[in-house]
C-alpha positions as CSV (number, residue, x, y, z in Angstrom):
1,X,-20.8,14.6,-102.4
2,X,-24.0,13.0,-102.5
3,X,-25.7,16.8,-102.2
4,X,-22.5,18.2,-105.1
5,X,-23.8,14.9,-107.4
6,X,-27.3,15.9,-107.0
7,X,-27.3,19.7,-107.7
8,X,-25.0,18.4,-110.9
9,X,-28.4,15.9,-112.2
10,X,-30.8,18.9,-111.5
11,X,-28.9,21.4,-113.5
12,X,-28.7,18.7,-117.2
13,X,-32.1,17.5,-115.8
14,X,-33.6,19.2,-118.4
15,X,-32.3,16.6,-120.9
16,X,-31.6,13.7,-119.1
17,X,-33.5,13.1,-115.4
18,X,-37.2,13.7,-114.4
19,X,-36.4,16.7,-112.8
20,X,-39.0,16.1,-110.2
21,X,-37.5,13.0,-109.5
22,X,-34.2,14.6,-108.7
23,X,-35.9,17.1,-106.6
24,X,-37.2,13.8,-104.7
25,X,-33.8,12.2,-104.6
26,X,-32.3,15.9,-102.7
27,X,-35.1,16.2,-100.4
28,X,-34.8,12.4,-99.1
29,X,-31.7,13.6,-97.6
30,X,-33.0,16.9,-96.2
31,X,-33.0,16.5,-92.2
32,X,-34.9,20.2,-92.0
33,X,-35.8,23.0,-93.5
34,X,-37.1,26.4,-92.8
35,X,-38.4,29.3,-95.4
36,X,-40.4,32.5,-95.4
37,X,-43.8,31.4,-97.3
38,X,-46.1,34.0,-99.1
39,X,-49.0,32.7,-100.3
40,X,-51.8,34.3,-102.5
41,X,-55.1,32.0,-103.3
42,X,-57.4,32.4,-105.7
43,X,-60.1,33.3,-103.1
44,X,-58.3,36.5,-101.9
45,X,-56.2,35.1,-99.2
46,X,-53.1,36.3,-98.4
47,X,-50.7,34.7,-95.9
48,X,-46.6,35.0,-95.3
49,X,-45.3,32.5,-92.7
50,X,-42.4,31.7,-91.2
51,X,-42.1,28.1,-91.8
52,X,-40.1,25.2,-90.7
53,X,-40.3,21.4,-90.6
54,X,-38.0,18.7,-88.9
55,X,-38.6,15.4,-90.1
56,X,-40.1,12.9,-89.5
57,X,-43.0,15.3,-89.8
58,X,-42.5,17.8,-87.0
59,X,-43.5,21.7,-88.1
60,X,-44.1,25.2,-86.7
61,X,-45.7,27.8,-88.5
62,X,-44.9,31.4,-86.6
63,X,-47.3,34.0,-88.7
64,X,-46.7,36.9,-89.8
65,X,-49.8,37.8,-91.4
66,X,-53.0,37.7,-90.9
67,X,-52.7,36.4,-87.0
68,X,-49.9,38.2,-86.7
69,X,-47.9,36.9,-83.8
70,X,-49.9,33.2,-83.3
71,X,-47.7,29.9,-83.7
72,X,-48.9,26.7,-85.1
73,X,-46.8,23.3,-84.5
74,X,-47.8,19.9,-85.6
75,X,-46.4,16.9,-83.5
76,X,-46.0,13.5,-85.6
77,X,-45.6,11.1,-82.6
78,X,-49.6,12.3,-80.8
79,X,-50.7,13.7,-84.2
80,X,-51.9,17.1,-83.0
81,X,-51.8,20.6,-83.5
82,X,-50.5,23.2,-80.9
83,X,-51.7,26.8,-81.7
84,X,-50.8,29.6,-79.2
85,X,-53.1,32.5,-80.9
86,X,-51.0,35.3,-79.4
87,X,-47.6,34.1,-79.4
88,X,-45.1,31.3,-78.6
89,X,-45.2,31.9,-74.5
90,X,-48.4,33.3,-74.4
91,X,-51.8,32.0,-73.1
92,X,-53.8,29.7,-74.1
93,X,-52.6,26.9,-75.7
94,X,-54.9,24.7,-77.7
95,X,-54.6,21.1,-78.7
96,X,-56.5,20.5,-81.9
97,X,-56.4,17.8,-84.3
98,X,-55.4,18.9,-87.8
99,X,-58.0,18.5,-89.8
100,X,-60.2,21.4,-87.3
101,X,-61.3,23.9,-89.6
102,X,-59.1,26.4,-87.0
103,X,-56.0,25.7,-87.9
104,X,-57.3,24.8,-91.8
105,X,-57.2,28.0,-94.3
106,X,-59.8,28.5,-96.7
107,X,-58.1,26.3,-99.1
108,X,-58.4,23.5,-97.2
109,X,-54.5,23.0,-96.6
110,X,-53.6,21.1,-93.5
111,X,-50.4,21.8,-91.6
112,X,-49.6,17.3,-91.0
113,X,-49.7,18.1,-95.1
114,X,-47.8,21.4,-95.7
115,X,-44.2,20.3,-96.3
116,X,-41.9,20.3,-99.1
117,X,-41.9,16.1,-99.5
118,X,-45.7,16.4,-99.4
119,X,-45.9,18.8,-102.1
120,X,-43.5,16.7,-104.4
121,X,-45.2,13.5,-103.6
122,X,-48.9,15.4,-105.3
123,X,-47.1,16.7,-107.9
124,X,-45.0,13.0,-108.9
125,X,-49.0,10.9,-108.8
126,X,-49.9,14.2,-111.1
127,X,-47.0,13.4,-113.2
128,X,-48.6,8.8,-114.1
129,X,-50.6,9.4,-117.1
130,X,-49.5,13.2,-117.4
131,X,-47.3,15.0,-119.1
132,X,-43.9,16.8,-117.6
133,X,-41.9,19.3,-119.2
134,X,-38.9,21.4,-118.5
135,X,-39.3,25.3,-120.0
136,X,-36.1,26.6,-119.1
137,X,-33.9,29.0,-116.1
138,X,-35.0,31.8,-114.4
139,X,-34.2,33.8,-111.9
140,X,-36.1,33.5,-108.2
141,X,-35.6,35.6,-105.1
142,X,-32.1,36.3,-106.6
143,X,-31.7,32.8,-107.3
144,X,-31.4,30.4,-110.0
145,X,-34.8,27.9,-110.5
146,X,-35.4,25.3,-113.1
147,X,-39.0,25.8,-114.5
148,X,-40.6,22.5,-114.7
149,X,-44.5,22.4,-116.0
150,X,-46.7,19.0,-114.7
151,X,-50.4,18.4,-116.1
152,X,-52.4,15.4,-115.0
153,X,-53.9,13.2,-117.6
154,X,-57.6,14.9,-118.5
155,X,-59.8,15.0,-115.3
156,X,-56.8,14.1,-113.0
157,X,-56.3,16.7,-110.4
158,X,-54.6,15.4,-107.0
159,X,-55.9,17.8,-104.3
160,X,-58.1,19.7,-106.7
161,X,-55.0,20.3,-108.5
162,X,-54.4,19.6,-112.9
163,X,-51.6,21.8,-113.3
164,X,-48.6,22.2,-111.0
165,X,-45.8,25.2,-112.4
166,X,-43.0,24.8,-110.4
167,X,-39.4,27.2,-110.4
168,X,-36.5,24.1,-108.3
169,X,-33.4,25.5,-107.3
170,X,-31.1,24.5,-110.1
171,X,-28.1,24.1,-106.7
172,X,-30.5,21.7,-104.9
173,X,-33.5,21.2,-106.2
174,X,-36.1,22.9,-103.7
175,X,-38.4,24.7,-104.3
176,X,-39.3,28.1,-104.8
177,X,-41.6,28.8,-106.3
178,X,-44.7,26.9,-106.8
179,X,-47.9,27.9,-108.8
180,X,-51.3,25.6,-109.1
181,X,-54.2,25.3,-111.4
182,X,-57.5,23.5,-111.6
183,X,-58.3,21.4,-114.9
184,X,-57.4,23.8,-117.8
185,X,-58.0,27.3,-116.1
186,X,-55.4,29.7,-116.5
187,X,-56.2,31.8,-113.1
188,X,-54.1,29.8,-110.1
189,X,-55.6,28.2,-107.8
190,X,-52.1,29.5,-105.2
191,X,-48.9,31.5,-105.8
192,X,-46.5,30.2,-103.6
193,X,-43.0,31.5,-103.0
194,X,-40.4,30.3,-100.3
195,X,-37.9,32.5,-99.7
196,X,-34.5,32.5,-97.0
197,X,-34.5,28.7,-97.4
198,X,-31.7,27.1,-94.9
199,X,-31.7,23.6,-95.0
200,X,-30.7,21.6,-92.1
201,X,-31.1,24.3,-89.4
202,X,-30.0,22.7,-86.1
203,X,-33.3,24.1,-84.6
204,X,-33.1,24.4,-80.7
205,X,-34.8,22.5,-77.9
206,X,-38.7,21.7,-77.8
207,X,-38.7,24.6,-81.3
208,X,-41.5,22.3,-82.1
209,X,-42.9,22.6,-78.9
210,X,-43.7,26.2,-77.9
């Protein structure tokens, strides 16, 4: 019932509620998710990852490209990242801080700040004093999404981002595509798509401890 009400709220968000707030409210009820994430950065870096998340903050990334086969997992209990460069069951297994350059991309993204909840919090912070505009519905990966633009106040940026364009699934508010911009620059900092999204996945035991 809660999910149905939230979905209905999102569909009407362009005329009633803030769609980012509605998306956050829905995500608050999500226990876990997984998706195929593809990103293209301004630097020219292209990444494809099979991403899994379990509250309160467990993350696992299985790399498709680059570093095919590498597995990275984050445990919020000890605040450490476990990296297996050659696969989940192959040595070596390295234990690192999430701030270590070995487990950060060229844009400086950290595994412990990589989930959808963190994204929505950043967008919400940018909304303060800024502008939020709904731009209609659009198909993304075979699903219907509400396109939303969030621009920060003048000279205000969050993690280097001044403007976001978000495509939020009209059924559950989950982000299907995100494009970020710096200042008033029309060249994206990064374009990210989330495909094959599954919500509330029952992961195997020790899935997040490869």
